[in-house]
N, CA, C and O atoms as CSV, one atom per row, in Angstrom:
chain,resi,resn,atom,element,x,y,z
A,1,MET,N,N,-50.502,-173.878,71.780
A,1,MET,CA,C,-51.853,-174.411,71.744
A,1,MET,C,C,-51.920,-175.451,70.627
A,1,MET,O,O,-51.391,-175.236,69.536
A,2,THR,N,N,-52.563,-176.561,70.903
A,2,THR,CA,C,-52.655,-177.632,69.923
A,2,THR,C,C,-53.755,-177.345,68.890
A,2,THR,O,O,-54.599,-176.471,69.088
A,3,GLU,N,N,-53.724,-178.088,67.805
A,3,GLU,CA,C,-54.742,-177.955,66.761
A,3,GLU,C,C,-56.129,-178.249,67.324
A,3,GLU,O,O,-57.092,-177.555,67.002
A,4,GLU,N,N,-56.229,-179.264,68.155
A,4,GLU,CA,C,-57.516,-179.629,68.747
A,4,GLU,C,C,-58.036,-178.526,69.671
A,4,GLU,O,O,-59.235,-178.248,69.689
A,5,GLU,N,N,-57.151,-177.905,70.427
A,5,GLU,CA,C,-57.550,-176.803,71.306
A,5,GLU,C,C,-58.035,-175.606,70.487
A,5,GLU,O,O,-59.012,-174.954,70.855
A,6,ILE,N,N,-57.361,-175.324,69.392
A,6,ILE,CA,C,-57.789,-174.225,68.514
A,6,ILE,C,C,-59.165,-174.533,67.944
A,6,ILE,O,O,-60.027,-173.656,67.907
A,7,LYS,N,N,-59.382,-175.760,67.501
A,7,LYS,CA,C,-60.703,-176.150,66.995
A,7,LYS,C,C,-61.779,-175.929,68.051
A,7,LYS,O,O,-62.873,-175.457,67.741
A,8,GLN,N,N,-61.470,-176.267,69.290
A,8,GLN,CA,C,-62.448,-176.100,70.369
A,8,GLN,C,C,-62.703,-174.624,70.668
A,8,GLN,O,O,-63.855,-174.216,70.812
A,9,HIS,N,N,-61.651,-173.825,70.763
A,9,HIS,CA,C,-61.802,-172.407,71.089
A,9,HIS,C,C,-62.578,-171.644,70.015
A,9,HIS,O,O,-63.308,-170.701,70.319
A,10,PHE,N,N,-62.415,-172.060,68.761
A,10,PHE,CA,C,-63.080,-171.353,67.666
A,10,PHE,C,C,-64.355,-172.068,67.203
A,10,PHE,O,O,-64.953,-171.692,66.195
A,11,HIS,N,N,-64.761,-173.094,67.944
A,11,HIS,CA,C,-65.997,-173.832,67.665
A,11,HIS,C,C,-66.064,-174.335,66.228
A,11,HIS,O,O,-67.075,-174.155,65.549
A,12,LEU,N,N,-64.999,-174.960,65.771
A,12,LEU,CA,C,-64.975,-175.519,64.421
A,12,LEU,C,C,-65.491,-176.951,64.476
A,12,LEU,O,O,-65.033,-177.749,65.294
A,13,THR,N,N,-66.441,-177.275,63.610
A,13,THR,CA,C,-67.028,-178.611,63.615
A,13,THR,C,C,-66.202,-179.552,62.755
A,13,THR,O,O,-65.619,-179.154,61.747
A,14,ASN,N,N,-66.166,-180.795,63.175
A,14,ASN,CA,C,-65.411,-181.807,62.435
A,14,ASN,C,C,-65.970,-182.004,61.026
A,14,ASN,O,O,-65.221,-182.307,60.098
A,15,GLU,N,N,-67.294,-181.831,60.864
A,15,GLU,CA,C,-67.925,-182.037,59.556
A,15,GLU,C,C,-67.428,-181.036,58.512
A,15,GLU,O,O,-67.352,-181.367,57.329
A,16,ARG,N,N,-67.094,-179.831,58.932
A,16,ARG,CA,C,-66.655,-178.801,57.997
A,16,ARG,C,C,-65.132,-178.637,57.972
A,16,ARG,O,O,-64.599,-177.925,57.120
A,17,TYR,N,N,-64.452,-179.271,58.875
A,17,TYR,CA,C,-63.028,-179.008,59.076
A,17,TYR,C,C,-62.176,-179.250,57.834
A,17,TYR,O,O,-61.204,-178.525,57.620
A,18,GLY,N,N,-62.495,-180.214,57.032
A,18,GLY,CA,C,-61.700,-180.521,55.843
A,18,GLY,C,C,-62.104,-179.753,54.596
A,18,GLY,O,O,-61.531,-179.978,53.530
A,19,ARG,N,N,-63.062,-178.862,54.698
A,19,ARG,CA,C,-63.558,-178.121,53.534
A,19,ARG,C,C,-62.678,-176.911,53.223
A,19,ARG,O,O,-61.866,-176.478,54.040
A,20,PHE,N,N,-62.869,-176.380,52.005
A,20,PHE,CA,C,-62.259,-175.109,51.659
A,20,PHE,C,C,-62.908,-174.016,52.507
A,20,PHE,O,O,-64.066,-174.143,52.906
A,21,LEU,N,N,-62.171,-172.952,52.780
A,21,LEU,CA,C,-62.670,-171.885,53.647
A,21,LEU,C,C,-63.988,-171.303,53.130
A,21,LEU,O,O,-64.869,-170.983,53.928
A,22,ARG,N,N,-64.135,-171.162,51.831
A,22,ARG,CA,C,-65.366,-170.577,51.272
A,22,ARG,C,C,-66.580,-171.497,51.449
A,22,ARG,O,O,-67.709,-171.081,51.190
A,23,GLN,N,N,-66.361,-172.740,51.887
A,23,GLN,CA,C,-67.452,-173.688,52.084
A,23,GLN,C,C,-67.847,-173.825,53.559
A,23,GLN,O,O,-68.598,-174.734,53.911
A,24,PHE,N,N,-67.357,-172.947,54.410
A,24,PHE,CA,C,-67.604,-173.057,55.838
A,24,PHE,C,C,-68.900,-172.401,56.287
A,24,PHE,O,O,-69.271,-172.546,57.451
A,25,SER,N,N,-69.595,-171.700,55.432
A,25,SER,CA,C,-70.824,-171.005,55.793
A,25,SER,C,C,-70.525,-170.005,56.903
A,25,SER,O,O,-69.529,-169.286,56.820
A,26,HIS,N,N,-71.363,-169.939,57.947
A,26,HIS,CA,C,-71.147,-168.976,59.039
A,26,HIS,C,C,-69.923,-169.321,59.873
A,26,HIS,O,O,-69.424,-168.474,60.613
A,27,GLU,N,N,-69.432,-170.553,59.766
A,27,GLU,CA,C,-68.216,-170.931,60.483
A,27,GLU,C,C,-66.980,-170.333,59.821
A,27,GLU,O,O,-65.884,-170.413,60.376
A,28,GLY,N,N,-67.141,-169.745,58.661
A,28,GLY,CA,C,-66.001,-169.180,57.930
A,28,GLY,C,C,-65.268,-168.109,58.711
A,28,GLY,O,O,-64.041,-168.029,58.663
A,29,TRP,N,N,-66.021,-167.278,59.438
A,29,TRP,CA,C,-65.377,-166.239,60.241
A,29,TRP,C,C,-64.509,-166.863,61.318
A,29,TRP,O,O,-63.378,-166.433,61.548
A,30,SER,N,N,-65.045,-167.880,61.974
A,30,SER,CA,C,-64.286,-168.562,63.020
A,30,SER,C,C,-63.064,-169.255,62.436
A,30,SER,O,O,-61.975,-169.191,63.006
A,31,ALA,N,N,-63.244,-169.915,61.302
A,31,ALA,CA,C,-62.132,-170.626,60.668
A,31,ALA,C,C,-61.040,-169.659,60.243
A,31,ALA,O,O,-59.856,-169.937,60.432
A,32,SER,N,N,-61.425,-168.535,59.675
A,32,SER,CA,C,-60.448,-167.539,59.246
A,32,SER,C,C,-59.656,-167.002,60.440
A,32,SER,O,O,-58.436,-166.852,60.366
A,33,CYS,N,N,-60.350,-166.718,61.531
A,33,CYS,CA,C,-59.670,-166.255,62.748
A,33,CYS,C,C,-58.766,-167.343,63.316
A,33,CYS,O,O,-57.660,-167.056,63.775
A,34,ALA,N,N,-59.231,-168.589,63.288
A,34,ALA,CA,C,-58.431,-169.704,63.806
A,34,ALA,C,C,-57.133,-169.855,63.013
A,34,ALA,O,O,-56.076,-170.105,63.592
A,35,ILE,N,N,-57.212,-169.705,61.696
A,35,ILE,CA,C,-56.015,-169.800,60.852
A,35,ILE,C,C,-55.041,-168.692,61.211
A,35,ILE,O,O,-53.850,-168.948,61.389
A,36,GLY,N,N,-55.532,-167.465,61.320
A,36,GLY,CA,C,-54.662,-166.354,61.698
A,36,GLY,C,C,-54.060,-166.555,63.077
A,36,GLY,O,O,-52.869,-166.320,63.283
A,37,PHE,N,N,-54.883,-166.989,64.019
A,37,PHE,CA,C,-54.414,-167.223,65.382
A,37,PHE,C,C,-53.322,-168.297,65.400
A,37,PHE,O,O,-52.303,-168.136,66.072
A,38,ALA,N,N,-53.532,-169.385,64.667
A,38,ALA,CA,C,-52.552,-170.474,64.613
A,38,ALA,C,C,-51.215,-170.006,64.029
A,38,ALA,O,O,-50.163,-170.567,64.337
A,39,HIS,N,N,-51.269,-168.982,63.190
A,39,HIS,CA,C,-50.047,-168.438,62.580
A,39,HIS,C,C,-49.484,-167.254,63.360
A,39,HIS,O,O,-48.602,-166.547,62.871
A,40,GLY,N,N,-49.988,-167.039,64.563
A,40,GLY,CA,C,-49.425,-166.021,65.445
A,40,GLY,C,C,-49.915,-164.602,65.218
A,40,GLY,O,O,-49.342,-163.658,65.763
A,41,LYS,N,N,-50.958,-164.436,64.428
A,41,LYS,CA,C,-51.499,-163.088,64.204
A,41,LYS,C,C,-52.158,-162.586,65.481
A,41,LYS,O,O,-52.742,-163.368,66.231
A,42,ARG,N,N,-52.067,-161.302,65.725
A,42,ARG,CA,C,-52.657,-160.719,66.920
A,42,ARG,C,C,-53.549,-159.522,66.610
A,42,ARG,O,O,-54.066,-158.881,67.526
A,43,ILE,N,N,-53.730,-159.219,65.342
A,43,ILE,CA,C,-54.664,-158.175,64.924
A,43,ILE,C,C,-55.645,-158.820,63.951
A,43,ILE,O,O,-55.244,-159.397,62.940
A,44,PHE,N,N,-56.929,-158.715,64.265
A,44,PHE,CA,C,-57.974,-159.314,63.451
A,44,PHE,C,C,-58.952,-158.218,63.054
A,44,PHE,O,O,-59.550,-157.570,63.914
A,45,CYS,N,N,-59.114,-158.013,61.757
A,45,CYS,CA,C,-59.994,-156.969,61.260
A,45,CYS,C,C,-61.037,-157.590,60.342
A,45,CYS,O,O,-60.704,-158.238,59.349
A,46,PHE,N,N,-62.281,-157.386,60.682
A,46,PHE,CA,C,-63.379,-157.896,59.880
A,46,PHE,C,C,-63.760,-156.858,58.835
A,46,PHE,O,O,-63.504,-155.670,59.027
A,47,PRO,N,N,-64.365,-157.285,57.736
A,47,PRO,CA,C,-64.871,-156.300,56.776
A,47,PRO,C,C,-66.161,-155.682,57.309
A,47,PRO,O,O,-66.716,-156.154,58.301
A,48,THR,N,N,-66.630,-154.641,56.656
A,48,THR,CA,C,-67.927,-154.076,57.012
A,48,THR,C,C,-68.979,-155.133,56.713
A,48,THR,O,O,-69.054,-155.649,55.598
A,49,LEU,N,N,-69.780,-155.447,57.704
A,49,LEU,CA,C,-70.755,-156.526,57.578
A,49,LEU,C,C,-72.169,-155.970,57.533
A,49,LEU,O,O,-72.456,-154.932,58.128
A,50,GLU,N,N,-73.047,-156.666,56.826
A,50,GLU,CA,C,-74.444,-156.271,56.777
A,50,GLU,C,C,-75.078,-156.469,58.155
A,50,GLU,O,O,-74.715,-157.387,58.891
A,51,MET,N,N,-76.018,-155.603,58.487
A,51,MET,CA,C,-76.676,-155.663,59.791
A,51,MET,C,C,-77.301,-157.040,60.025
A,51,MET,O,O,-77.221,-157.570,61.133
A,52,ALA,N,N,-77.918,-157.624,59.001
A,52,ALA,CA,C,-78.569,-158.926,59.163
A,52,ALA,C,C,-77.549,-160.006,59.535
A,52,ALA,O,O,-77.840,-160.870,60.362
A,53,LEU,N,N,-76.367,-159.964,58.938
A,53,LEU,CA,C,-75.335,-160.952,59.256
A,53,LEU,C,C,-74.837,-160.779,60.686
A,53,LEU,O,O,-74.610,-161.763,61.391
A,54,VAL,N,N,-74.671,-159.546,61.108
A,54,VAL,CA,C,-74.245,-159.289,62.491
A,54,VAL,C,C,-75.312,-159.813,63.456
A,54,VAL,O,O,-74.981,-160.434,64.466
A,55,ASP,N,N,-76.572,-159.570,63.155
A,55,ASP,CA,C,-77.651,-160.035,64.035
A,55,ASP,C,C,-77.697,-161.555,64.119
A,55,ASP,O,O,-77.844,-162.113,65.206
A,56,VAL,N,N,-77.572,-162.228,62.974
A,56,VAL,CA,C,-77.626,-163.695,62.938
A,56,VAL,C,C,-76.418,-164.313,63.632
A,56,VAL,O,O,-76.549,-165.339,64.300
A,57,SER,N,N,-75.258,-163.710,63.484
A,57,SER,CA,C,-74.018,-164.285,64.006
A,57,SER,C,C,-73.517,-163.589,65.267
A,57,SER,O,O,-72.354,-163.749,65.639
A,58,ARG,N,N,-74.359,-162.835,65.914
A,58,ARG,CA,C,-73.951,-162.041,67.083
A,58,ARG,C,C,-73.226,-162.886,68.133
A,58,ARG,O,O,-72.145,-162.511,68.585
A,59,ARG,N,N,-73.807,-164.017,68.523
A,59,ARG,CA,C,-73.169,-164.852,69.554
A,59,ARG,C,C,-71.796,-165.334,69.107
A,59,ARG,O,O,-70.862,-165.383,69.908
A,60,ARG,N,N,-71.669,-165.690,67.832
A,60,ARG,CA,C,-70.372,-166.146,67.312
A,60,ARG,C,C,-69.357,-165.004,67.370
A,60,ARG,O,O,-68.218,-165.218,67.785
A,61,PHE,N,N,-69.752,-163.796,66.961
A,61,PHE,CA,C,-68.829,-162.660,66.989
A,61,PHE,C,C,-68.442,-162.287,68.415
A,61,PHE,O,O,-67.292,-161.934,68.674
A,62,ILE,N,N,-69.401,-162.365,69.344
A,62,ILE,CA,C,-69.095,-162.082,70.748
A,62,ILE,C,C,-68.069,-163.076,71.266
A,62,ILE,O,O,-67.094,-162.695,71.914
A,63,HIS,N,N,-68.294,-164.355,70.975
A,63,HIS,CA,C,-67.346,-165.370,71.438
A,63,HIS,C,C,-65.964,-165.165,70.817
A,63,HIS,O,O,-64.952,-165.226,71.515
A,64,LEU,N,N,-65.924,-164.923,69.503
A,64,LEU,CA,C,-64.641,-164.690,68.829
A,64,LEU,C,C,-63.902,-163.516,69.443
A,64,LEU,O,O,-62.715,-163.614,69.757
A,65,ALA,N,N,-64.605,-162.407,69.614
A,65,ALA,CA,C,-63.965,-161.213,70.158
A,65,ALA,C,C,-63.478,-161.447,71.583
A,65,ALA,O,O,-62.369,-161.042,71.933
A,66,GLN,N,N,-64.296,-162.097,72.407
A,66,GLN,CA,C,-63.893,-162.348,73.787
A,66,GLN,C,C,-62.672,-163.252,73.863
A,66,GLN,O,O,-61.739,-162.978,74.618
A,67,PHE,N,N,-62.673,-164.331,73.084
A,67,PHE,CA,C,-61.528,-165.241,73.124
A,67,PHE,C,C,-60.266,-164.550,72.621
A,67,PHE,O,O,-59.215,-164.631,73.257
A,68,LEU,N,N,-60.369,-163.869,71.478
A,68,LEU,CA,C,-59.183,-163.219,70.917
A,68,LEU,C,C,-58.640,-162.150,71.860
A,68,LEU,O,O,-57.426,-162.029,72.029
A,69,LYS,N,N,-59.537,-161.372,72.478
A,69,LYS,CA,C,-59.084,-160.356,73.433
A,69,LYS,C,C,-58.424,-161.004,74.651
A,69,LYS,O,O,-57.477,-160.449,75.209
A,70,SER,N,N,-58.917,-162.179,75.067
A,70,SER,CA,C,-58.305,-162.869,76.206
A,70,SER,C,C,-56.890,-163.336,75.873
A,70,SER,O,O,-56.094,-163.626,76.766
A,71,GLN,N,N,-56.588,-163.406,74.578
A,71,GLN,CA,C,-55.260,-163.809,74.118
A,71,GLN,C,C,-54.426,-162.593,73.706
A,71,GLN,O,O,-53.442,-162.721,72.977
A,72,ASN,N,N,-54.832,-161.412,74.183
A,72,ASN,CA,C,-54.138,-160.143,73.912
A,72,ASN,C,C,-54.123,-159.761,72.433
A,72,ASN,O,O,-53.155,-159.182,71.938
A,73,ALA,N,N,-55.191,-160.088,71.749
A,73,ALA,CA,C,-55.322,-159.705,70.343
A,73,ALA,C,C,-56.182,-158.449,70.241
A,73,ALA,O,O,-56.979,-158.155,71.131
A,74,LEU,N,N,-56.012,-157.723,69.158
A,74,LEU,CA,C,-56.826,-156.560,68.842
A,74,LEU,C,C,-57.847,-156.990,67.796
A,74,LEU,O,O,-57.478,-157.565,66.772
A,75,VAL,N,N,-59.119,-156.719,68.041
A,75,VAL,CA,C,-60.191,-157.115,67.132
A,75,VAL,C,C,-60.900,-155.855,66.666
A,75,VAL,O,O,-61.397,-155.077,67.481
A,76,LEU,N,N,-60.946,-155.654,65.357
A,76,LEU,CA,C,-61.566,-154.466,64.766
A,76,LEU,C,C,-62.786,-154.873,63.947
A,76,LEU,O,O,-62.732,-155.806,63.146
A,77,PHE,N,N,-63.884,-154.158,64.163
A,77,PHE,CA,C,-65.121,-154.361,63.408
A,77,PHE,C,C,-65.532,-153.035,62.791
A,77,PHE,O,O,-66.362,-152.337,63.375
A,78,PRO,N,N,-64.992,-152.653,61.634
A,78,PRO,CA,C,-65.449,-151.400,61.018
A,78,PRO,C,C,-66.890,-151.569,60.550
A,78,PRO,O,O,-67.195,-152.467,59.765
A,79,GLN,N,N,-67.766,-150.707,61.032
A,79,GLN,CA,C,-69.185,-150.840,60.726
A,79,GLN,C,C,-69.812,-149.503,60.391
A,79,GLN,O,O,-69.282,-148.445,60.730
A,80,LEU,N,N,-70.931,-149.570,59.731
A,80,LEU,CA,C,-71.734,-148.390,59.479
A,80,LEU,C,C,-72.409,-147.991,60.790
A,80,LEU,O,O,-72.587,-148.838,61.665
A,81,PRO,N,N,-72.784,-146.733,60.943
A,81,PRO,CA,C,-73.294,-146.271,62.249
A,81,PRO,C,C,-74.587,-146.931,62.695
A,81,PRO,O,O,-74.885,-146.926,63.889
A,82,TYR,N,N,-75.358,-147.492,61.794
A,82,TYR,CA,C,-76.643,-148.052,62.194
A,82,TYR,C,C,-76.565,-149.517,62.620
A,82,TYR,O,O,-77.575,-150.063,63.067
A,83,VAL,N,N,-75.414,-150.174,62.503
A,83,VAL,CA,C,-75.291,-151.581,62.869
A,83,VAL,C,C,-75.079,-151.691,64.372
A,83,VAL,O,O,-74.164,-151.080,64.924
A,84,ASN,N,N,-75.927,-152.471,65.030
A,84,ASN,CA,C,-75.865,-152.641,66.480
A,84,ASN,C,C,-74.717,-153.584,66.838
A,84,ASN,O,O,-74.763,-154.776,66.536
A,85,MET,N,N,-73.694,-153.040,67.479
A,85,MET,CA,C,-72.534,-153.837,67.869
A,85,MET,C,C,-72.497,-154.065,69.379
A,85,MET,O,O,-71.454,-154.429,69.923
A,86,ASP,N,N,-73.626,-153.856,70.061
A,86,ASP,CA,C,-73.694,-154.047,71.513
A,86,ASP,C,C,-73.246,-155.459,71.890
A,86,ASP,O,O,-73.680,-156.445,71.294
A,87,GLY,N,N,-72.383,-155.532,72.874
A,87,GLY,CA,C,-71.906,-156.813,73.367
A,87,GLY,C,C,-70.726,-157.371,72.603
A,87,GLY,O,O,-70.050,-158.282,73.081
A,88,ILE,N,N,-70.468,-156.834,71.417
A,88,ILE,CA,C,-69.367,-157.343,70.599
A,88,ILE,C,C,-68.114,-156.496,70.804
A,88,ILE,O,O,-67.006,-157.027,70.885
A,89,VAL,N,N,-68.288,-155.200,70.887
A,89,VAL,CA,C,-67.139,-154.294,70.962
A,89,VAL,C,C,-67.058,-153.622,72.333
A,89,VAL,O,O,-68.061,-153.480,73.033
A,90,ASP,N,N,-65.853,-153.215,72.697
A,90,ASP,CA,C,-65.636,-152.494,73.950
A,90,ASP,C,C,-65.770,-150.995,73.750
A,90,ASP,O,O,-66.142,-150.263,74.667
A,91,GLU,N,N,-65.466,-150.553,72.549
A,91,GLU,CA,C,-65.408,-149.119,72.296
A,91,GLU,C,C,-65.768,-148.851,70.843
A,91,GLU,O,O,-65.450,-149.644,69.956
A,92,ILE,N,N,-66.425,-147.740,70.611
A,92,ILE,CA,C,-66.747,-147.312,69.251
A,92,ILE,C,C,-65.946,-146.053,68.962
A,92,ILE,O,O,-65.965,-145.094,69.734
A,93,VAL,N,N,-65.252,-146.073,67.854
A,93,VAL,CA,C,-64.462,-144.920,67.435
A,93,VAL,C,C,-65.093,-144.375,66.160
A,93,VAL,O,O,-65.167,-145.078,65.152
A,94,HIS,N,N,-65.544,-143.136,66.201
A,94,HIS,CA,C,-66.149,-142.509,65.029
A,94,HIS,C,C,-65.036,-141.907,64.172
A,94,HIS,O,O,-64.158,-141.203,64.672
A,95,VAL,N,N,-65.091,-142.195,62.887
A,95,VAL,CA,C,-64.053,-141.702,61.983
A,95,VAL,C,C,-64.592,-140.717,60.966
A,95,VAL,O,O,-63.939,-140.463,59.954
A,96,GLY,N,N,-65.762,-140.159,61.207
A,96,GLY,CA,C,-66.289,-139.128,60.335
A,96,GLY,C,C,-67.214,-139.612,59.250
A,96,GLY,O,O,-67.793,-138.794,58.536
A,97,ARG,N,N,-67.375,-140.906,59.098
A,97,ARG,CA,C,-68.259,-141.404,58.052
A,97,ARG,C,C,-69.723,-141.139,58.341
A,97,ARG,O,O,-70.531,-141.057,57.416
A,98,GLU,N,N,-70.078,-141.005,59.615
A,98,GLU,CA,C,-71.488,-140.822,59.952
A,98,GLU,C,C,-72.069,-139.561,59.336
A,98,GLU,O,O,-73.288,-139.443,59.220
A,99,LYS,N,N,-71.225,-138.618,58.938
A,99,LYS,CA,C,-71.753,-137.403,58.317
A,99,LYS,C,C,-72.350,-137.684,56.938
A,99,LYS,O,O,-73.067,-136.849,56.387
A,100,ASN,N,N,-72.052,-138.865,56.380
A,100,ASN,CA,C,-72.602,-139.241,55.084
A,100,ASN,C,C,-73.953,-139.940,55.203
A,100,ASN,O,O,-74.537,-140.351,54.201
A,101,TYR,N,N,-74.444,-140.072,56.428
A,101,TYR,CA,C,-75.704,-140.760,56.664
A,101,TYR,C,C,-76.671,-139.819,57.354
A,101,TYR,O,O,-76.275,-138.876,58.039
A,102,SER,N,N,-77.935,-140.097,57.157
A,102,SER,CA,C,-78.958,-139.365,57.903
A,102,SER,C,C,-79.998,-140.373,58.369
A,102,SER,O,O,-80.131,-141.455,57.796
A,103,MET,N,N,-80.728,-140.010,59.406
A,103,MET,CA,C,-81.719,-140.922,59.947
A,103,MET,C,C,-83.102,-140.536,59.446
A,103,MET,O,O,-83.495,-139.371,59.498
A,104,GLU,N,N,-83.831,-141.534,58.960
A,104,GLU,CA,C,-85.205,-141.312,58.525
A,104,GLU,C,C,-86.116,-141.277,59.739
A,104,GLU,O,O,-85.689,-141.557,60.859
A,105,GLU,N,N,-87.374,-140.931,59.507
A,105,GLU,CA,C,-88.350,-140.864,60.586
A,105,GLU,C,C,-88.491,-142.188,61.323
A,105,GLU,O,O,-88.695,-142.199,62.537
A,106,LYS,N,N,-88.386,-143.304,60.608
A,106,LYS,CA,C,-88.580,-144.626,61.216
A,106,LYS,C,C,-87.362,-145.098,62.004
A,106,LYS,O,O,-87.372,-146.194,62.564
A,107,GLY,N,N,-86.318,-144.280,62.048
A,107,GLY,CA,C,-85.133,-144.660,62.808
A,107,GLY,C,C,-84.102,-145.437,62.029
A,107,GLY,O,O,-83.152,-145.953,62.618
A,108,THR,N,N,-84.262,-145.540,60.704
A,108,THR,CA,C,-83.269,-146.244,59.909
A,108,THR,C,C,-82.306,-145.242,59.285
A,108,THR,O,O,-82.688,-144.124,58.940
A,109,TRP,N,N,-81.072,-145.654,59.150
A,109,TRP,CA,C,-80.045,-144.793,58.566
A,109,TRP,C,C,-80.030,-144.957,57.061
A,109,TRP,O,O,-80.159,-146.069,56.550
A,110,ILE,N,N,-79.874,-143.855,56.355
A,110,ILE,CA,C,-79.788,-143.926,54.890
A,110,ILE,C,C,-78.573,-143.103,54.430
A,110,ILE,O,O,-78.165,-142.140,55.079
A,111,TRP,N,N,-78.024,-143.514,53.304
A,111,TRP,CA,C,-76.902,-142.807,52.696
A,111,TRP,C,C,-77.397,-141.488,52.118
A,111,TRP,O,O,-78.379,-141.470,51.375
A,112,LYS,N,N,-76.738,-140.395,52.443
A,112,LYS,CA,C,-77.134,-139.092,51.904
A,112,LYS,C,C,-76.714,-139.023,50.435
A,112,LYS,O,O,-75.556,-139.260,50.091
A,113,THR,N,N,-77.667,-138.699,49.594
A,113,THR,CA,C,-77.352,-138.550,48.175
A,113,THR,C,C,-77.100,-137.107,47.822
A,113,THR,O,O,-76.492,-136.810,46.794
A,114,LYS,N,N,-77.564,-136.207,48.665
A,114,LYS,CA,C,-77.364,-134.766,48.436
A,114,LYS,C,C,-76.647,-134.169,49.641
A,114,LYS,O,O,-76.863,-134.603,50.772
A,115,PRO,N,N,-75.793,-133.174,49.400
A,115,PRO,CA,C,-75.126,-132.535,50.525
A,115,PRO,C,C,-76.070,-131.748,51.395
A,115,PRO,O,O,-75.646,-131.153,52.386
């Protein structure tokens, strides 16, 4: 795949293309994945993201995950149980962390401070 094709697949804009990665704003996730993809990486793991960031960048994450999966890559999104990952992930695997959270009356998850 050519550099131009990678730019197109990861929706990298020409205006930001020459910047440092930390200056890419919301395009940083796409740029980071594009760099890994260009170097032959096939496992992509995101950090735990705030719910607001997932909501704002949902379409970008859906596109990234779909493209990477179409290229036989594994995409991991470790998240807290209250973050809505609908449309982004194919499967949710619970690893036991949810026992550290409880749901308030309003439907929001909170960290348990007492056992």
